[in-house]
Biopython code that builds the backbone (N, CA, C, O; Angstrom):
import numpy as np
from Bio.PDB.StructureBuilder import StructureBuilder

atoms = [
    (1, "UNK", "N", (71.503, 90.972, -21.688)),
    (1, "UNK", "CA", (71.998, 91.678, -20.509)),
    (1, "UNK", "C", (72.554, 93.031, -20.946)),
    (1, "UNK", "O", (73.309, 93.121, -21.914)),
    (2, "UNK", "N", (72.184, 94.045, -20.243)),
    (2, "UNK", "CA", (72.636, 95.388, -20.565)),
    (2, "UNK", "C", (74.052, 95.592, -20.045)),
    (2, "UNK", "O", (74.391, 95.163, -18.942)),
    (3, "UNK", "N", (74.867, 96.248, -20.850)),
    (3, "UNK", "CA", (76.255, 96.494, -20.492)),
    (3, "UNK", "C", (76.329, 97.482, -19.326)),
    (3, "UNK", "O", (75.742, 98.562, -19.389)),
    (4, "UNK", "N", (77.047, 97.114, -18.268)),
    (4, "UNK", "CA", (77.115, 97.976, -17.087)),
    (4, "UNK", "C", (77.897, 99.256, -17.346)),
    (4, "UNK", "O", (77.787, 100.214, -16.581)),
    (5, "UNK", "N", (78.690, 99.282, -18.425)),
    (5, "UNK", "CA", (79.430, 100.505, -18.751)),
    (5, "UNK", "C", (78.482, 101.654, -19.071)),
    (5, "UNK", "O", (78.768, 102.810, -18.757)),
    (6, "UNK", "N", (77.344, 101.328, -19.702)),
    (6, "UNK", "CA", (76.383, 102.374, -20.042)),
    (6, "UNK", "C", (75.713, 102.926, -18.784)),
    (6, "UNK", "O", (75.421, 104.119, -18.702)),
    (7, "UNK", "N", (75.476, 102.060, -17.816)),
    (7, "UNK", "CA", (74.898, 102.514, -16.554)),
    (7, "UNK", "C", (75.860, 103.464, -15.843)),
    (7, "UNK", "O", (75.441, 104.494, -15.317)),
    (8, "UNK", "N", (77.141, 103.121, -15.827)),
    (8, "UNK", "CA", (78.159, 103.973, -15.202)),
    (8, "UNK", "C", (78.280, 105.290, -15.955)),
    (8, "UNK", "O", (78.348, 106.357, -15.343)),
    (9, "UNK", "N", (78.307, 105.216, -17.290)),
    (9, "UNK", "CA", (78.425, 106.430, -18.100)),
    (9, "UNK", "C", (77.221, 107.347, -17.896)),
    (9, "UNK", "O", (77.375, 108.567, -17.824)),
    (10, "UNK", "N", (76.027, 106.768, -17.804)),
    (10, "UNK", "CA", (74.826, 107.563, -17.582)),
    (10, "UNK", "C", (74.888, 108.254, -16.220)),
    (10, "UNK", "O", (74.574, 109.439, -16.111)),
    (11, "UNK", "N", (75.288, 107.524, -15.195)),
    (11, "UNK", "CA", (75.403, 108.090, -13.844)),
    (11, "UNK", "C", (76.413, 109.231, -13.826)),
    (11, "UNK", "O", (76.160, 110.271, -13.218)),
    (12, "UNK", "N", (77.548, 109.046, -14.484)),
    (12, "UNK", "CA", (78.566, 110.089, -14.507)),
    (12, "UNK", "C", (78.120, 111.301, -15.322)),
    (12, "UNK", "O", (78.484, 112.432, -15.001)),
    (13, "UNK", "N", (77.336, 111.071, -16.374)),
    (13, "UNK", "CA", (76.788, 112.187, -17.150)),
    (13, "UNK", "C", (75.823, 113.008, -16.302)),
    (13, "UNK", "O", (75.833, 114.237, -16.362)),
    (14, "UNK", "N", (74.997, 112.340, -15.521)),
    (14, "UNK", "CA", (74.055, 113.042, -14.639)),
    (14, "UNK", "C", (74.829, 113.854, -13.606)),
    (14, "UNK", "O", (74.446, 114.985, -13.306)),
    (15, "UNK", "N", (75.898, 113.309, -13.062)),
    (15, "UNK", "CA", (76.719, 114.038, -12.096)),
    (15, "UNK", "C", (77.342, 115.257, -12.774)),
    (15, "UNK", "O", (77.382, 116.337, -12.184)),
    (16, "UNK", "N", (77.822, 115.100, -13.989)),
    (16, "UNK", "CA", (78.395, 116.229, -14.731)),
    (16, "UNK", "C", (77.378, 117.327, -14.975)),
    (16, "UNK", "O", (77.690, 118.508, -14.823)),
    (17, "UNK", "N", (76.167, 116.950, -15.352)),
    (17, "UNK", "CA", (75.106, 117.939, -15.561)),
    (17, "UNK", "C", (74.765, 118.639, -14.248)),
    (17, "UNK", "O", (74.529, 119.847, -14.230)),
    (18, "UNK", "N", (74.739, 117.891, -13.158)),
    (18, "UNK", "CA", (74.464, 118.498, -11.849)),
    (18, "UNK", "C", (75.539, 119.524, -11.481)),
    (18, "UNK", "O", (75.226, 120.577, -10.926)),
    (19, "UNK", "N", (76.799, 119.222, -11.787)),
    (19, "UNK", "CA", (77.874, 120.174, -11.513)),
    (19, "UNK", "C", (77.726, 121.436, -12.353)),
    (19, "UNK", "O", (77.949, 122.541, -11.859)),
    (20, "UNK", "N", (77.352, 121.279, -13.609)),
    (20, "UNK", "CA", (77.142, 122.447, -14.475)),
    (20, "UNK", "C", (75.986, 123.299, -13.951)),
    (20, "UNK", "O", (76.090, 124.524, -13.902)),
    (21, "UNK", "N", (74.896, 122.658, -13.563)),
    (21, "UNK", "CA", (73.758, 123.399, -13.022)),
    (21, "UNK", "C", (74.129, 124.113, -11.717)),
    (21, "UNK", "O", (73.739, 125.260, -11.503)),
    (22, "UNK", "N", (74.874, 123.438, -10.859)),
    (22, "UNK", "CA", (75.339, 124.066, -9.618)),
    (22, "UNK", "C", (76.185, 125.296, -9.930)),
    (22, "UNK", "O", (76.015, 126.343, -9.305)),
    (23, "UNK", "N", (77.105, 125.170, -10.905)),
    (23, "UNK", "CA", (77.957, 126.286, -11.289)),
    (23, "UNK", "C", (77.123, 127.454, -11.801)),
    (23, "UNK", "O", (77.370, 128.602, -11.433)),
    (24, "UNK", "N", (76.139, 127.165, -12.646)),
    (24, "UNK", "CA", (75.306, 128.234, -13.186)),
    (24, "UNK", "C", (74.487, 128.900, -12.097)),
    (24, "UNK", "O", (74.404, 130.128, -12.057)),
    (25, "UNK", "N", (73.882, 128.124, -11.215)),
    (25, "UNK", "CA", (73.062, 128.697, -10.132)),
    (25, "UNK", "C", (73.931, 129.545, -9.207)),
    (25, "UNK", "O", (73.521, 130.631, -8.798)),
    (26, "UNK", "N", (75.121, 129.060, -8.876)),
    (26, "UNK", "CA", (76.051, 129.830, -8.042)),
    (26, "UNK", "C", (76.370, 131.159, -8.718)),
    (26, "UNK", "O", (76.243, 132.222, -8.109)),
    (27, "UNK", "N", (76.789, 131.091, -9.995)),
    (27, "UNK", "CA", (77.167, 132.299, -10.723)),
    (27, "UNK", "C", (75.989, 133.262, -10.831)),
    (27, "UNK", "O", (76.126, 134.446, -10.524)),
    (28, "UNK", "N", (74.854, 132.770, -11.260)),
    (28, "UNK", "CA", (73.680, 133.608, -11.461)),
    (28, "UNK", "C", (73.219, 134.228, -10.148)),
    (28, "UNK", "O", (72.890, 135.413, -10.096)),
    (29, "UNK", "N", (73.196, 133.427, -9.092)),
    (29, "UNK", "CA", (72.736, 133.919, -7.797)),
    (29, "UNK", "C", (73.573, 135.066, -7.270)),
    (29, "UNK", "O", (73.036, 136.073, -6.809)),
    (30, "UNK", "N", (74.897, 134.916, -7.336)),
    (30, "UNK", "CA", (75.755, 135.993, -6.835)),
    (30, "UNK", "C", (75.822, 137.161, -7.812)),
    (30, "UNK", "O", (75.783, 138.314, -7.383)),
    (31, "UNK", "N", (75.919, 136.897, -9.105)),
    (31, "UNK", "CA", (76.067, 137.976, -10.083)),
    (31, "UNK", "C", (74.830, 138.864, -10.126)),
    (31, "UNK", "O", (74.941, 140.090, -10.102)),
    (32, "UNK", "N", (73.663, 138.255, -10.190)),
    (32, "UNK", "CA", (72.445, 139.054, -10.287)),
    (32, "UNK", "C", (71.822, 139.345, -8.929)),
    (32, "UNK", "O", (71.082, 140.317, -8.782)),
    (33, "UNK", "N", (72.110, 138.520, -7.947)),
    (33, "UNK", "CA", (71.571, 138.772, -6.616)),
    (33, "UNK", "C", (72.266, 139.928, -5.926)),
    (33, "UNK", "O", (71.613, 140.779, -5.323)),
    (34, "UNK", "N", (73.597, 139.965, -6.012)),
    (34, "UNK", "CA", (74.350, 141.030, -5.358)),
    (34, "UNK", "C", (74.677, 142.179, -6.316)),
    (34, "UNK", "O", (74.907, 143.305, -5.876)),
    (35, "UNK", "N", (74.699, 141.900, -7.610)),
    (35, "UNK", "CA", (75.124, 142.906, -8.582)),
    (35, "UNK", "C", (74.001, 143.777, -9.099)),
    (35, "UNK", "O", (74.235, 144.645, -9.940)),
    (36, "UNK", "N", (72.792, 143.569, -8.621)),
    (36, "UNK", "CA", (71.668, 144.325, -9.134)),
    (36, "UNK", "C", (71.448, 145.661, -8.457)),
    (36, "UNK", "O", (70.530, 146.396, -8.823)),
    (37, "UNK", "N", (72.265, 145.985, -7.487)),
    (37, "UNK", "CA", (72.065, 147.224, -6.738)),
    (37, "UNK", "C", (72.750, 148.419, -7.381)),
    (37, "UNK", "O", (73.243, 148.344, -8.506)),
    (38, "UNK", "N", (72.771, 149.502, -6.658)),
    (38, "UNK", "CA", (73.418, 150.732, -7.111)),
    (38, "UNK", "C", (74.940, 150.555, -7.055)),
    (38, "UNK", "O", (75.474, 150.211, -6.001)),
    (39, "UNK", "N", (75.652, 150.784, -8.171)),
    (39, "UNK", "CA", (77.110, 150.602, -8.173)),
    (39, "UNK", "C", (77.865, 151.468, -7.169)),
    (39, "UNK", "O", (78.979, 151.125, -6.774)),
    (40, "UNK", "N", (77.281, 152.568, -6.759)),
    (40, "UNK", "CA", (77.975, 153.408, -5.770)),
    (40, "UNK", "C", (77.960, 152.773, -4.381)),
    (40, "UNK", "O", (78.720, 153.182, -3.504)),
    (41, "UNK", "N", (77.101, 151.780, -4.180)),
    (41, "UNK", "CA", (77.009, 151.113, -2.879)),
    (41, "UNK", "C", (77.716, 149.754, -2.851)),
    (41, "UNK", "O", (77.622, 149.032, -1.858)),
    (42, "UNK", "N", (78.418, 149.402, -3.922)),
    (42, "UNK", "CA", (79.122, 148.115, -3.965)),
    (42, "UNK", "C", (80.236, 148.079, -2.927)),
    (42, "UNK", "O", (80.876, 149.091, -2.640)),
    (43, "UNK", "N", (80.452, 146.890, -2.372)),
    (43, "UNK", "CA", (81.614, 146.643, -1.519)),
    (43, "UNK", "C", (82.623, 145.904, -2.380)),
    (43, "UNK", "O", (82.254, 145.227, -3.339)),
    (44, "UNK", "N", (83.893, 146.036, -2.037)),
    (44, "UNK", "CA", (84.953, 145.483, -2.883)),
    (44, "UNK", "C", (85.811, 144.486, -2.115)),
    (44, "UNK", "O", (86.070, 144.650, -0.923)),
    (45, "UNK", "N", (86.246, 143.446, -2.830)),
    (45, "UNK", "CA", (87.172, 142.446, -2.299)),
    (45, "UNK", "C", (88.325, 142.361, -3.285)),
    (45, "UNK", "O", (88.115, 142.049, -4.457)),
    (46, "UNK", "N", (89.533, 142.632, -2.830)),
    (46, "UNK", "CA", (90.728, 142.648, -3.684)),
    (46, "UNK", "C", (90.536, 143.554, -4.900)),
    (46, "UNK", "O", (91.021, 143.236, -5.986)),
    (47, "UNK", "N", (89.854, 144.646, -4.737)),
    (47, "UNK", "CA", (89.650, 145.600, -5.815)),
    (47, "UNK", "C", (88.544, 145.240, -6.792)),
    (47, "UNK", "O", (88.311, 145.968, -7.757)),
    (48, "UNK", "N", (87.866, 144.136, -6.559)),
    (48, "UNK", "CA", (86.766, 143.706, -7.429)),
    (48, "UNK", "C", (85.451, 143.886, -6.690)),
    (48, "UNK", "O", (85.400, 143.746, -5.468)),
    (49, "UNK", "N", (84.383, 144.197, -7.423)),
    (49, "UNK", "CA", (83.082, 144.252, -6.749)),
    (49, "UNK", "C", (82.781, 142.904, -6.085)),
    (49, "UNK", "O", (83.122, 141.845, -6.614)),
    (50, "UNK", "N", (82.147, 142.966, -4.940)),
    (50, "UNK", "CA", (81.856, 141.766, -4.148)),
    (50, "UNK", "C", (81.094, 140.717, -4.962)),
    (50, "UNK", "O", (81.399, 139.527, -4.882)),
    (51, "UNK", "N", (80.103, 141.158, -5.744)),
    (51, "UNK", "CA", (79.325, 140.208, -6.535)),
    (51, "UNK", "C", (80.202, 139.491, -7.568)),
    (51, "UNK", "O", (80.015, 138.300, -7.814)),
    (52, "UNK", "N", (81.147, 140.201, -8.167)),
    (52, "UNK", "CA", (82.033, 139.586, -9.154)),
    (52, "UNK", "C", (82.979, 138.597, -8.498)),
    (52, "UNK", "O", (83.207, 137.508, -9.025)),
    (53, "UNK", "N", (83.532, 138.972, -7.347)),
    (53, "UNK", "CA", (84.446, 138.076, -6.647)),
    (53, "UNK", "C", (83.761, 136.769, -6.283)),
    (53, "UNK", "O", (84.305, 135.691, -6.524)),
    (54, "UNK", "N", (82.547, 136.859, -5.691)),
    (54, "UNK", "CA", (81.852, 135.647, -5.273)),
    (54, "UNK", "C", (81.356, 134.824, -6.458)),
    (54, "UNK", "O", (81.421, 133.595, -6.421)),
    (55, "UNK", "N", (80.864, 135.477, -7.507)),
    (55, "UNK", "CA", (80.299, 134.724, -8.629)),
    (55, "UNK", "C", (81.379, 134.139, -9.526)),
    (55, "UNK", "O", (81.290, 132.972, -9.909)),
    (56, "UNK", "N", (82.394, 134.919, -9.870)),
    (56, "UNK", "CA", (83.377, 134.465, -10.863)),
    (56, "UNK", "C", (84.649, 133.878, -10.264)),
    (56, "UNK", "O", (85.123, 132.841, -10.728)),
    (57, "UNK", "N", (85.202, 134.511, -9.254)),
    (57, "UNK", "CA", (86.473, 134.042, -8.698)),
    (57, "UNK", "C", (86.244, 132.888, -7.719)),
    (57, "UNK", "O", (86.766, 131.791, -7.916)),
    (58, "UNK", "N", (85.473, 133.136, -6.676)),
    (58, "UNK", "CA", (85.225, 132.089, -5.686)),
    (58, "UNK", "C", (84.422, 130.934, -6.287)),
    (58, "UNK", "O", (84.669, 129.770, -5.972)),
    (59, "UNK", "N", (83.462, 131.259, -7.153)),
    (59, "UNK", "CA", (82.678, 130.215, -7.818)),
    (59, "UNK", "C", (83.553, 129.286, -8.632)),
    (59, "UNK", "O", (83.368, 128.070, -8.600)),
    (60, "UNK", "N", (84.515, 129.852, -9.370)),
    (60, "UNK", "CA", (85.444, 129.037, -10.153)),
    (60, "UNK", "C", (86.246, 128.103, -9.257)),
    (60, "UNK", "O", (86.397, 126.919, -9.560)),
    (61, "UNK", "N", (86.755, 128.633, -8.164)),
    (61, "UNK", "CA", (87.556, 127.828, -7.233)),
    (61, "UNK", "C", (86.713, 126.699, -6.635)),
    (61, "UNK", "O", (87.180, 125.563, -6.554)),
    (62, "UNK", "N", (85.488, 126.993, -6.218)),
    (62, "UNK", "CA", (84.603, 125.973, -5.642)),
    (62, "UNK", "C", (84.300, 124.881, -6.658)),
    (62, "UNK", "O", (84.336, 123.697, -6.322)),
    (63, "UNK", "N", (84.003, 125.261, -7.888)),
    (63, "UNK", "CA", (83.660, 124.264, -8.907)),
    (63, "UNK", "C", (84.880, 123.422, -9.280)),
    (63, "UNK", "O", (84.741, 122.219, -9.501)),
    (64, "UNK", "N", (86.050, 124.009, -9.355)),
    (64, "UNK", "CA", (87.267, 123.230, -9.640)),
    (64, "UNK", "C", (87.496, 122.197, -8.542)),
    (64, "UNK", "O", (87.834, 121.050, -8.835)),
    (65, "UNK", "N", (87.316, 122.586, -7.291)),
    (65, "UNK", "CA", (87.486, 121.644, -6.175)),
    (65, "UNK", "C", (86.437, 120.535, -6.257)),
    (65, "UNK", "O", (86.760, 119.364, -6.054)),
    (66, "UNK", "N", (85.189, 120.891, -6.551)),
    (66, "UNK", "CA", (84.136, 119.872, -6.677)),
    (66, "UNK", "C", (84.420, 118.899, -7.818)),
    (66, "UNK", "O", (84.230, 117.693, -7.665)),
    (67, "UNK", "N", (84.871, 119.413, -8.953)),
    (67, "UNK", "CA", (85.190, 118.534, -10.088)),
    (67, "UNK", "C", (86.345, 117.614, -9.721)),
    (67, "UNK", "O", (86.314, 116.428, -10.050)),
    (68, "UNK", "N", (87.356, 118.135, -9.051)),
    (68, "UNK", "CA", (88.485, 117.312, -8.614)),
    (68, "UNK", "C", (88.006, 116.176, -7.710)),
    (68, "UNK", "O", (88.399, 115.025, -7.895)),
    (69, "UNK", "N", (87.165, 116.498, -6.743)),
    (69, "UNK", "CA", (86.648, 115.485, -5.821)),
    (69, "UNK", "C", (85.821, 114.441, -6.570)),
    (69, "UNK", "O", (85.978, 113.241, -6.344)),
    (70, "UNK", "N", (84.947, 114.899, -7.454)),
    (70, "UNK", "CA", (84.082, 113.972, -8.198)),
    (70, "UNK", "C", (84.911, 113.053, -9.084)),
    (70, "UNK", "O", (84.681, 111.844, -9.104)),
    (71, "UNK", "N", (85.870, 113.608, -9.817)),
    (71, "UNK", "CA", (86.671, 112.793, -10.732)),
    (71, "UNK", "C", (87.536, 111.795, -9.971)),
    (71, "UNK", "O", (87.681, 110.653, -10.408)),
    (72, "UNK", "N", (88.102, 112.194, -8.866)),
    (72, "UNK", "CA", (89.017, 111.309, -8.147)),
    (72, "UNK", "C", (88.344, 110.325, -7.205)),
    (72, "UNK", "O", (88.902, 109.263, -6.931)),
    (73, "UNK", "N", (87.153, 110.652, -6.699)),
    (73, "UNK", "CA", (86.552, 109.795, -5.687)),
    (73, "UNK", "C", (85.211, 109.181, -6.075)),
    (73, "UNK", "O", (84.785, 108.213, -5.445)),
    (74, "UNK", "N", (84.541, 109.705, -7.077)),
    (74, "UNK", "CA", (83.228, 109.180, -7.431)),
    (74, "UNK", "C", (83.243, 108.477, -8.790)),
    (74, "UNK", "O", (82.680, 107.391, -8.931)),
    (75, "UNK", "N", (83.884, 109.088, -9.789)),
    (75, "UNK", "CA", (83.941, 108.458, -11.112)),
    (75, "UNK", "C", (84.774, 107.181, -11.032)),
    (75, "UNK", "O", (85.691, 107.068, -10.219)),
    (76, "UNK", "N", (84.432, 106.222, -11.896)),
    (76, "UNK", "CA", (85.109, 104.933, -11.897)),
    (76, "UNK", "C", (85.814, 104.708, -13.222)),
    (76, "UNK", "O", (85.392, 105.214, -14.262)),
    (77, "UNK", "N", (86.895, 103.940, -13.168)),
    (77, "UNK", "CA", (87.606, 103.538, -14.380)),
    (77, "UNK", "C", (86.753, 102.493, -15.093)),
    (77, "UNK", "O", (86.311, 101.519, -14.485)),
    (78, "UNK", "N", (86.527, 102.706, -16.389)),
    (78, "UNK", "CA", (85.694, 101.790, -17.155)),
    (78, "UNK", "C", (86.523, 101.232, -18.309)),
    (78, "UNK", "O", (87.066, 102.004, -19.100)),
    (79, "UNK", "N", (86.631, 99.907, -18.422)),
    (79, "UNK", "CA", (87.385, 99.336, -19.543)),
    (79, "UNK", "C", (86.616, 99.516, -20.862)),
    (79, "UNK", "O", (85.387, 99.469, -20.886)),
    (80, "UNK", "N", (87.352, 99.721, -21.943)),
    (80, "UNK", "CA", (86.726, 99.892, -23.258)),
    (80, "UNK", "C", (86.471, 98.561, -23.958)),
    (80, "UNK", "O", (85.641, 98.499, -24.865)),
    (81, "UNK", "N", (87.157, 97.507, -23.563)),
    (81, "UNK", "CA", (86.987, 96.208, -24.190)),
    (81, "UNK", "C", (85.666, 95.578, -23.756)),
    (81, "UNK", "O", (85.174, 95.840, -22.659)),
    (82, "UNK", "N", (85.099, 94.745, -24.627)),
    (82, "UNK", "CA", (83.852, 94.071, -24.323)),
    (82, "UNK", "C", (84.035, 92.958, -23.306)),
    (82, "UNK", "O", (83.164, 92.735, -22.465)),
    (83, "UNK", "N", (85.143, 92.270, -23.374)),
    (83, "UNK", "CA", (85.430, 91.222, -22.393)),
    (83, "UNK", "C", (86.898, 91.320, -21.994)),
    (83, "UNK", "O", (87.629, 92.182, -22.482)),
    (84, "UNK", "N", (87.315, 90.434, -21.107)),
    (84, "UNK", "CA", (88.667, 90.526, -20.575)),
    (84, "UNK", "C", (89.749, 90.178, -21.587)),
    (84, "UNK", "O", (90.895, 90.597, -21.419)),
    (85, "UNK", "N", (89.414, 89.408, -22.659)),
    (85, "UNK", "CA", (90.393, 89.053, -23.678)),
    (85, "UNK", "C", (90.603, 90.182, -24.677)),
    (85, "UNK", "O", (91.545, 90.121, -25.467)),
    (86, "UNK", "N", (89.775, 91.191, -24.669)),
    (86, "UNK", "CA", (89.887, 92.286, -25.598)),
    (86, "UNK", "C", (89.163, 92.043, -26.892)),
    (86, "UNK", "O", (89.154, 92.915, -27.761)),
    (87, "UNK", "N", (88.546, 90.873, -27.055)),
    (87, "UNK", "CA", (87.808, 90.552, -28.267)),
    (87, "UNK", "C", (86.358, 90.907, -28.128)),
    (87, "UNK", "O", (85.905, 91.359, -27.076)),
    (88, "UNK", "N", (85.626, 90.696, -29.214)),
    (88, "UNK", "CA", (84.197, 91.005, -29.170)),
    (88, "UNK", "C", (83.425, 89.915, -28.440)),
    (88, "UNK", "O", (83.777, 88.738, -28.504)),
    (89, "UNK", "N", (82.406, 90.308, -27.772)),
    (89, "UNK", "CA", (81.546, 89.379, -27.058)),
    (89, "UNK", "C", (80.334, 89.083, -27.935)),
    (89, "UNK", "O", (79.723, 90.007, -28.470)),
    (90, "UNK", "N", (79.983, 87.824, -28.087)),
    (90, "UNK", "CA", (78.856, 87.453, -28.947)),
    (90, "UNK", "C", (77.872, 86.620, -28.203)),
    (90, "UNK", "O", (76.855, 86.214, -28.766)),
]
sb = StructureBuilder()
sb.init_structure("model")
sb.init_model(0)
sb.init_chain("A")
sb.init_seg("    ")
for serial, (resi, resn, name, xyz) in enumerate(atoms, 1):
    if name == "N":
        sb.init_residue(resn, " ", resi, " ")
    sb.init_atom(name, np.array(xyz, "f"), 0.0, 1.0, " ", f" {name:<3s}", serial, name[0])
structure = sb.get_structure()
C-alpha cells in the first residue's frame, strides 16, 4: 500500500509550482506587456511607472494573499510518524 503522505505531498508540490507559475506569468505579463512602450508615455501610480506597480507591488500582494489562502485552507497537516504509536511500520 502506498503511503498517503506522498500523495498529499505531491498534490501540495503541484499547487506550489502552480503558484510560482502564476506569479511569473503575472509579473512577466505586466512588466513586458505594459513596460515595452515609450517611457515618455508611461502613466504613474504612487510615483512608480504603472507597469512596475502592477507587476511588482500589486503582484506581490496578490501572491502573498494566494499563498496565505492555500496554506491555511488547502494544505493539510501531515504526521511524520509511520503509525500512531510513533514506531516503524513493518
